[in-house]
NULOFI-62848 format. One record per atom (N, C-alpha, C): residue in one letter; atom name; x, y, z. Coordinates in nm, 2 decimals. Layout:
% NULOFI-62848
<rec residuo="A" atomo="CA" u="X" v="Y" w="Z"/>
...
//
This chain:
% NULOFI-62848
<rec residuo="M" atomo="N" u="0.08" v="-0.12" w="0.00"/>
<rec residuo="M" atomo="CA" u="0.00" v="0.00" w="0.00"/>
<rec residuo="M" atomo="C" u="0.09" v="0.13" w="0.00"/>
<rec residuo="D" atomo="N" u="0.20" v="0.12" w="0.07"/>
<rec residuo="D" atomo="CA" u="0.29" v="0.24" w="0.08"/>
<rec residuo="D" atomo="C" u="0.35" v="0.27" w="-0.06"/>
<rec residuo="Y" atomo="N" u="0.37" v="0.16" w="-0.14"/>
<rec residuo="Y" atomo="CA" u="0.43" v="0.18" w="-0.27"/>
<rec residuo="Y" atomo="C" u="0.34" v="0.27" w="-0.36"/>
<rec residuo="F" atomo="N" u="0.21" v="0.25" w="-0.35"/>
<rec residuo="F" atomo="CA" u="0.12" v="0.33" w="-0.43"/>
<rec residuo="F" atomo="C" u="0.11" v="0.47" w="-0.38"/>
<rec residuo="L" atomo="N" u="0.13" v="0.49" w="-0.25"/>
<rec residuo="L" atomo="CA" u="0.14" v="0.63" w="-0.20"/>
<rec residuo="L" atomo="C" u="0.26" v="0.70" w="-0.26"/>
<rec residuo="L" atomo="N" u="0.37" v="0.62" w="-0.26"/>
<rec residuo="L" atomo="CA" u="0.50" v="0.68" w="-0.31"/>
<rec residuo="L" atomo="C" u="0.49" v="0.71" w="-0.46"/>
<rec residuo="T" atomo="N" u="0.43" v="0.62" w="-0.54"/>
<rec residuo="T" atomo="CA" u="0.42" v="0.65" w="-0.68"/>
<rec residuo="T" atomo="C" u="0.32" v="0.76" w="-0.71"/>
<rec residuo="G" atomo="N" u="0.22" v="0.77" w="-0.63"/>
<rec residuo="G" atomo="CA" u="0.13" v="0.89" w="-0.64"/>
<rec residuo="G" atomo="C" u="0.20" v="1.02" w="-0.62"/>
<rec residuo="F" atomo="N" u="0.28" v="1.02" w="-0.51"/>
<rec residuo="F" atomo="CA" u="0.36" v="1.14" w="-0.48"/>
<rec residuo="F" atomo="C" u="0.46" v="1.16" w="-0.59"/>
<rec residuo="A" atomo="N" u="0.52" v="1.06" w="-0.65"/>
<rec residuo="A" atomo="CA" u="0.62" v="1.07" w="-0.75"/>
<rec residuo="A" atomo="C" u="0.56" v="1.14" w="-0.88"/>
<rec residuo="R" atomo="N" u="0.43" v="1.12" w="-0.90"/>
<rec residuo="R" atomo="CA" u="0.37" v="1.18" w="-1.02"/>
<rec residuo="R" atomo="C" u="0.35" v="1.33" w="-1.00"/>
<rec residuo="E" atomo="N" u="0.34" v="1.37" w="-0.88"/>
<rec residuo="E" atomo="CA" u="0.31" v="1.51" w="-0.85"/>
<rec residuo="E" atomo="C" u="0.44" v="1.60" w="-0.84"/>
<rec residuo="I" atomo="N" u="0.55" v="1.53" w="-0.82"/>
<rec residuo="I" atomo="CA" u="0.68" v="1.61" w="-0.81"/>
<rec residuo="I" atomo="C" u="0.75" v="1.62" w="-0.94"/>
<rec residuo="S" atomo="N" u="0.81" v="1.73" w="-0.97"/>
<rec residuo="S" atomo="CA" u="0.88" v="1.75" w="-1.10"/>
<rec residuo="S" atomo="C" u="1.03" v="1.73" w="-1.08"/>
<rec residuo="T" atomo="N" u="1.09" v="1.72" w="-1.20"/>
<rec residuo="T" atomo="CA" u="1.24" v="1.71" w="-1.20"/>
<rec residuo="T" atomo="C" u="1.30" v="1.82" w="-1.13"/>
<rec residuo="M" atomo="N" u="1.25" v="1.94" w="-1.15"/>
<rec residuo="M" atomo="CA" u="1.31" v="2.06" w="-1.09"/>
<rec residuo="M" atomo="C" u="1.30" v="2.05" w="-0.93"/>
<rec residuo="D" atomo="N" u="1.19" v="1.99" w="-0.89"/>
<rec residuo="D" atomo="CA" u="1.17" v="1.98" w="-0.74"/>
<rec residuo="D" atomo="C" u="1.28" v="1.88" w="-0.69"/>
<rec residuo="V" atomo="N" u="1.30" v="1.77" w="-0.75"/>
<rec residuo="V" atomo="CA" u="1.41" v="1.68" w="-0.71"/>
<rec residuo="V" atomo="C" u="1.54" v="1.74" w="-0.71"/>
<rec residuo="I" atomo="N" u="1.58" v="1.82" w="-0.82"/>
<rec residuo="I" atomo="CA" u="1.70" v="1.88" w="-0.83"/>
<rec residuo="I" atomo="C" u="1.72" v="1.99" w="-0.72"/>
<rec residuo="G" atomo="N" u="1.61" v="2.06" w="-0.69"/>
<rec residuo="G" atomo="CA" u="1.61" v="2.16" w="-0.58"/>
<rec residuo="G" atomo="C" u="1.63" v="2.10" w="-0.45"/>
<rec residuo="I" atomo="N" u="1.57" v="1.98" w="-0.42"/>
<rec residuo="I" atomo="CA" u="1.59" v="1.91" w="-0.30"/>
<rec residuo="I" atomo="C" u="1.73" v="1.86" w="-0.28"/>
<rec residuo="I" atomo="N" u="1.79" v="1.81" w="-0.38"/>
<rec residuo="I" atomo="CA" u="1.92" v="1.75" w="-0.38"/>
<rec residuo="I" atomo="C" u="2.02" v="1.87" w="-0.36"/>
<rec residuo="V" atomo="N" u="2.01" v="1.97" w="-0.43"/>
<rec residuo="V" atomo="CA" u="2.10" v="2.09" w="-0.42"/>
<rec residuo="V" atomo="C" u="2.09" v="2.15" w="-0.28"/>
<rec residuo="G" atomo="N" u="1.96" v="2.16" w="-0.23"/>
<rec residuo="G" atomo="CA" u="1.94" v="2.22" w="-0.10"/>
<rec residuo="G" atomo="C" u="2.01" v="2.14" w="0.01"/>
<rec residuo="H" atomo="N" u="2.00" v="2.00" w="0.00"/>
<rec residuo="H" atomo="CA" u="2.06" v="1.92" w="0.09"/>
<rec residuo="H" atomo="C" u="2.22" v="1.93" w="0.09"/>
<rec residuo="I" atomo="N" u="2.27" v="1.95" w="-0.03"/>
<rec residuo="I" atomo="CA" u="2.42" v="1.96" w="-0.04"/>
<rec residuo="I" atomo="C" u="2.46" v="2.10" w="0.02"/>
<rec residuo="I" atomo="N" u="2.38" v="2.20" w="-0.01"/>
<rec residuo="I" atomo="CA" u="2.42" v="2.33" w="0.05"/>
<rec residuo="I" atomo="C" u="2.41" v="2.33" w="0.20"/>
<rec residuo="F" atomo="N" u="2.30" v="2.27" w="0.25"/>
<rec residuo="F" atomo="CA" u="2.28" v="2.26" w="0.40"/>
<rec residuo="F" atomo="C" u="2.39" v="2.18" w="0.46"/>
<rec residuo="G" atomo="N" u="2.43" v="2.07" w="0.40"/>
<rec residuo="G" atomo="CA" u="2.54" v="1.98" w="0.45"/>
<rec residuo="G" atomo="C" u="2.67" v="2.06" w="0.45"/>
<rec residuo="F" atomo="N" u="2.70" v="2.13" w="0.35"/>
<rec residuo="F" atomo="CA" u="2.82" v="2.21" w="0.34"/>
<rec residuo="F" atomo="C" u="2.82" v="2.32" w="0.45"/>
<rec residuo="A" atomo="N" u="2.71" v="2.39" w="0.46"/>
<rec residuo="A" atomo="CA" u="2.70" v="2.50" w="0.56"/>
<rec residuo="A" atomo="C" u="2.71" v="2.44" w="0.70"/>
<rec residuo="L" atomo="N" u="2.65" v="2.33" w="0.73"/>
<rec residuo="L" atomo="CA" u="2.65" v="2.27" w="0.86"/>
<rec residuo="L" atomo="C" u="2.80" v="2.22" w="0.90"/>
<rec residuo="T" atomo="N" u="2.87" v="2.17" w="0.80"/>
<rec residuo="T" atomo="CA" u="3.00" v="2.13" w="0.81"/>
<rec residuo="T" atomo="C" u="3.09" v="2.25" w="0.85"/>
<rec residuo="Q" atomo="N" u="3.07" v="2.36" w="0.79"/>
<rec residuo="Q" atomo="CA" u="3.15" v="2.48" w="0.81"/>
<rec residuo="Q" atomo="C" u="3.11" v="2.55" w="0.95"/>
<rec residuo="L" atomo="N" u="2.99" v="2.53" w="0.99"/>
<rec residuo="L" atomo="CA" u="2.94" v="2.60" w="1.12"/>
<rec residuo="L" atomo="C" u="2.98" v="2.52" w="1.24"/>
<rec residuo="L" atomo="N" u="2.99" v="2.39" w="1.23"/>
<rec residuo="L" atomo="CA" u="3.02" v="2.31" w="1.35"/>
<rec residuo="L" atomo="C" u="3.17" v="2.31" w="1.38"/>
<rec residuo="D" atomo="N" u="3.20" v="2.29" w="1.51"/>
<rec residuo="D" atomo="CA" u="3.34" v="2.28" w="1.55"/>
<rec residuo="D" atomo="C" u="3.38" v="2.14" w="1.54"/>
<rec residuo="W" atomo="N" u="3.47" v="2.10" w="1.45"/>
<rec residuo="W" atomo="CA" u="3.52" v="1.97" w="1.43"/>
<rec residuo="W" atomo="C" u="3.66" v="1.94" w="1.49"/>
<rec residuo="S" atomo="N" u="3.70" v="2.03" w="1.58"/>
<rec residuo="S" atomo="CA" u="3.84" v="2.02" w="1.63"/>
<rec residuo="S" atomo="C" u="3.85" v="1.90" w="1.73"/>
<rec residuo="W" atomo="N" u="3.74" v="1.85" w="1.78"/>
<rec residuo="W" atomo="CA" u="3.74" v="1.74" w="1.88"/>
<rec residuo="W" atomo="C" u="3.78" v="1.61" w="1.81"/>
<rec residuo="L" atomo="N" u="3.76" v="1.61" w="1.67"/>
<rec residuo="L" atomo="CA" u="3.80" v="1.48" w="1.60"/>
<rec residuo="L" atomo="C" u="3.95" v="1.45" w="1.60"/>
<rec residuo="K" atomo="N" u="4.03" v="1.56" w="1.62"/>
<rec residuo="K" atomo="CA" u="4.17" v="1.53" w="1.62"/>
<rec residuo="K" atomo="C" u="4.22" v="1.46" w="1.74"/>
<rec residuo="N" atomo="N" u="4.14" v="1.47" w="1.85"/>
<rec residuo="N" atomo="CA" u="4.18" v="1.41" w="1.98"/>
<rec residuo="N" atomo="C" u="4.13" v="1.27" w="1.99"/>
<rec residuo="L" atomo="N" u="4.06" v="1.21" w="1.89"/>
<rec residuo="L" atomo="CA" u="4.00" v="1.08" w="1.91"/>
<rec residuo="L" atomo="C" u="4.11" v="0.97" w="1.91"/>
<rec residuo="M" atomo="N" u="4.22" v="0.99" w="1.83"/>
<rec residuo="M" atomo="CA" u="4.32" v="0.89" w="1.82"/>
<rec residuo="M" atomo="C" u="4.46" v="0.96" w="1.84"/>
<rec residuo="S" atomo="N" u="4.55" v="0.88" w="1.89"/>
<rec residuo="S" atomo="CA" u="4.68" v="0.93" w="1.91"/>
<rec residuo="S" atomo="C" u="4.75" v="0.92" w="1.77"/>
<rec residuo="D" atomo="N" u="4.87" v="0.99" w="1.76"/>
<rec residuo="D" atomo="CA" u="4.94" v="0.99" w="1.64"/>
<rec residuo="D" atomo="C" u="4.99" v="0.85" w="1.60"/>
<rec residuo="E" atomo="N" u="5.03" v="0.77" w="1.71"/>
<rec residuo="E" atomo="CA" u="5.08" v="0.64" w="1.68"/>
<rec residuo="E" atomo="C" u="4.97" v="0.55" w="1.63"/>
<rec residuo="D" atomo="N" u="4.85" v="0.56" w="1.69"/>
<rec residuo="D" atomo="CA" u="4.73" v="0.49" w="1.64"/>
<rec residuo="D" atomo="C" u="4.70" v="0.52" w="1.49"/>
<rec residuo="K" atomo="N" u="4.71" v="0.65" w="1.46"/>
<rec residuo="K" atomo="CA" u="4.68" v="0.69" w="1.32"/>
<rec residuo="K" atomo="C" u="4.78" v="0.63" w="1.23"/>
<rec residuo="E" atomo="N" u="4.91" v="0.63" w="1.26"/>
<rec residuo="E" atomo="CA" u="5.01" v="0.57" w="1.18"/>
<rec residuo="E" atomo="C" u="4.99" v="0.42" w="1.16"/>
<rec residuo="K" atomo="N" u="4.95" v="0.35" w="1.27"/>
<rec residuo="K" atomo="CA" u="4.93" v="0.21" w="1.27"/>
<rec residuo="K" atomo="C" u="4.81" v="0.18" w="1.18"/>
<rec residuo="M" atomo="N" u="4.71" v="0.26" w="1.19"/>
<rec residuo="M" atomo="CA" u="4.59" v="0.23" w="1.11"/>
<rec residuo="M" atomo="C" u="4.62" v="0.25" w="0.96"/>
<rec residuo="L" atomo="N" u="4.69" v="0.36" w="0.93"/>
<rec residuo="L" atomo="CA" u="4.72" v="0.39" w="0.79"/>
<rec residuo="L" atomo="C" u="4.81" v="0.29" w="0.73"/>
<rec residuo="N" atomo="N" u="4.91" v="0.24" w="0.81"/>
<rec residuo="N" atomo="CA" u="5.00" v="0.13" w="0.76"/>
<rec residuo="N" atomo="C" u="4.93" v="0.00" w="0.74"/>
<rec residuo="G" atomo="N" u="4.82" v="-0.02" w="0.82"/>
<rec residuo="G" atomo="CA" u="4.75" v="-0.15" w="0.81"/>
<rec residuo="G" atomo="C" u="4.64" v="-0.15" w="0.70"/>
<rec residuo="Y" atomo="N" u="4.62" v="-0.04" w="0.64"/>
<rec residuo="Y" atomo="CA" u="4.52" v="-0.03" w="0.54"/>
<rec residuo="Y" atomo="C" u="4.57" v="-0.10" w="0.41"/>
<rec residuo="N" atomo="N" u="4.49" v="-0.19" w="0.36"/>
<rec residuo="N" atomo="CA" u="4.54" v="-0.27" w="0.24"/>
<rec residuo="N" atomo="C" u="4.43" v="-0.26" w="0.13"/>
<rec residuo="W" atomo="N" u="4.45" v="-0.34" w="0.02"/>
<rec residuo="W" atomo="CA" u="4.36" v="-0.34" w="-0.09"/>
<rec residuo="W" atomo="C" u="4.23" v="-0.39" w="-0.06"/>
<rec residuo="K" atomo="N" u="4.22" v="-0.49" w="0.04"/>
<rec residuo="K" atomo="CA" u="4.09" v="-0.54" w="0.08"/>
<rec residuo="K" atomo="C" u="4.00" v="-0.43" w="0.14"/>
<rec residuo="D" atomo="N" u="4.06" v="-0.35" w="0.23"/>
<rec residuo="D" atomo="CA" u="3.99" v="-0.24" w="0.29"/>
<rec residuo="D" atomo="C" u="3.94" v="-0.14" w="0.18"/>
<rec residuo="L" atomo="N" u="4.03" v="-0.12" w="0.08"/>
<rec residuo="L" atomo="CA" u="3.99" v="-0.03" w="-0.03"/>
<rec residuo="L" atomo="C" u="3.87" v="-0.08" w="-0.11"/>
<rec residuo="L" atomo="N" u="3.87" v="-0.22" w="-0.13"/>
<rec residuo="L" atomo="CA" u="3.76" v="-0.28" w="-0.20"/>
<rec residuo="L" atomo="C" u="3.63" v="-0.27" w="-0.12"/>
<rec residuo="V" atomo="N" u="3.64" v="-0.29" w="0.01"/>
<rec residuo="V" atomo="CA" u="3.52" v="-0.28" w="0.09"/>
<rec residuo="V" atomo="C" u="3.47" v="-0.14" w="0.09"/>
<rec residuo="D" atomo="N" u="3.56" v="-0.04" w="0.10"/>
<rec residuo="D" atomo="CA" u="3.51" v="0.10" w="0.10"/>
<rec residuo="D" atomo="C" u="3.45" v="0.14" w="-0.03"/>
<rec residuo="S" atomo="N" u="3.51" v="0.09" w="-0.14"/>
<rec residuo="S" atomo="CA" u="3.45" v="0.13" w="-0.27"/>
<rec residuo="S" atomo="C" u="3.32" v="0.05" w="-0.29"/>
<rec residuo="A" atomo="N" u="3.30" v="-0.07" w="-0.23"/>
<rec residuo="A" atomo="CA" u="3.17" v="-0.14" w="-0.24"/>
<rec residuo="A" atomo="C" u="3.06" v="-0.06" w="-0.17"/>
<rec residuo="I" atomo="N" u="3.10" v="-0.01" w="-0.05"/>
<rec residuo="I" atomo="CA" u="3.00" v="0.07" w="0.03"/>
<rec residuo="I" atomo="C" u="2.96" v="0.19" w="-0.04"/>
<rec residuo="I" atomo="N" u="3.06" v="0.26" w="-0.10"/>
<rec residuo="I" atomo="CA" u="3.03" v="0.38" w="-0.18"/>
<rec residuo="I" atomo="C" u="2.94" v="0.35" w="-0.30"/>
<rec residuo="T" atomo="N" u="2.97" v="0.24" w="-0.36"/>
<rec residuo="T" atomo="CA" u="2.89" v="0.20" w="-0.48"/>
<rec residuo="T" atomo="C" u="2.74" v="0.17" w="-0.44"/>
<rec residuo="V" atomo="N" u="2.72" v="0.11" w="-0.33"/>
<rec residuo="V" atomo="CA" u="2.59" v="0.08" w="-0.28"/>
<rec residuo="V" atomo="C" u="2.51" v="0.20" w="-0.24"/>
<rec residuo="V" atomo="N" u="2.58" v="0.30" w="-0.18"/>
<rec residuo="V" atomo="CA" u="2.51" v="0.42" w="-0.14"/>
<rec residuo="V" atomo="C" u="2.48" v="0.50" w="-0.27"/>
<rec residuo="I" atomo="N" u="2.56" v="0.51" w="-0.37"/>
<rec residuo="I" atomo="CA" u="2.53" v="0.58" w="-0.49"/>
<rec residuo="I" atomo="C" u="2.42" v="0.51" w="-0.57"/>
<rec residuo="G" atomo="N" u="2.42" v="0.38" w="-0.57"/>
<rec residuo="G" atomo="CA" u="2.31" v="0.30" w="-0.63"/>
<rec residuo="G" atomo="C" u="2.18" v="0.33" w="-0.56"/>
<rec residuo="F" atomo="N" u="2.18" v="0.34" w="-0.43"/>
<rec residuo="F" atomo="CA" u="2.06" v="0.37" w="-0.35"/>
<rec residuo="F" atomo="C" u="2.01" v="0.51" w="-0.38"/>
<rec residuo="L" atomo="N" u="2.10" v="0.60" w="-0.40"/>
<rec residuo="L" atomo="CA" u="2.06" v="0.74" w="-0.43"/>
<rec residuo="L" atomo="C" u="2.00" v="0.74" w="-0.57"/>
<rec residuo="F" atomo="N" u="2.06" v="0.67" w="-0.67"/>
<rec residuo="F" atomo="CA" u="2.00" v="0.66" w="-0.80"/>
<rec residuo="F" atomo="C" u="1.86" v="0.60" w="-0.80"/>
<rec residuo="L" atomo="N" u="1.84" v="0.50" w="-0.72"/>
<rec residuo="L" atomo="CA" u="1.71" v="0.43" w="-0.70"/>
<rec residuo="L" atomo="C" u="1.61" v="0.53" w="-0.65"/>
<rec residuo="L" atomo="N" u="1.64" v="0.61" w="-0.55"/>
<rec residuo="L" atomo="CA" u="1.55" v="0.71" w="-0.50"/>
<rec residuo="L" atomo="C" u="1.52" v="0.81" w="-0.60"/>
<rec residuo="I" atomo="N" u="1.62" v="0.86" w="-0.67"/>
<rec residuo="I" atomo="CA" u="1.60" v="0.96" w="-0.78"/>
<rec residuo="I" atomo="C" u="1.51" v="0.90" w="-0.89"/>
<rec residuo="S" atomo="N" u="1.53" v="0.78" w="-0.93"/>
<rec residuo="S" atomo="CA" u="1.45" v="0.72" w="-1.03"/>
<rec residuo="S" atomo="C" u="1.30" v="0.70" w="-0.99"/>
<rec residuo="L" atomo="N" u="1.28" v="0.69" w="-0.86"/>
<rec residuo="L" atomo="CA" u="1.14" v="0.68" w="-0.82"/>
<rec residuo="L" atomo="C" u="1.06" v="0.81" w="-0.84"/>
<rec residuo="F" atomo="N" u="1.13" v="0.92" w="-0.84"/>
<rec residuo="F" atomo="CA" u="1.07" v="1.05" w="-0.85"/>
<rec residuo="F" atomo="C" u="1.07" v="1.10" w="-1.00"/>
<rec residuo="L" atomo="N" u="1.14" v="1.04" w="-1.09"/>
<rec residuo="L" atomo="CA" u="1.14" v="1.09" w="-1.22"/>
<rec residuo="L" atomo="C" u="1.05" v="1.02" w="-1.31"/>
//
């Protein structure tokens, strides 16, 4: 039943609305990143732990990270295709 509500909503929204929503979210995310104080992130790990983590990073970790990014991008395209 929820699918029919979503497709009914998708018929009422235009391409410009979807583009406006996406651009608005990007602008909001950028502004929020600039406004918040992120200095506490530096203190989460010591320098030795950072070096150990970077030295232990291998091609399998890179493969997993790229797979996660691919799934997220695919999910975004799925959401966009529902509204177009």
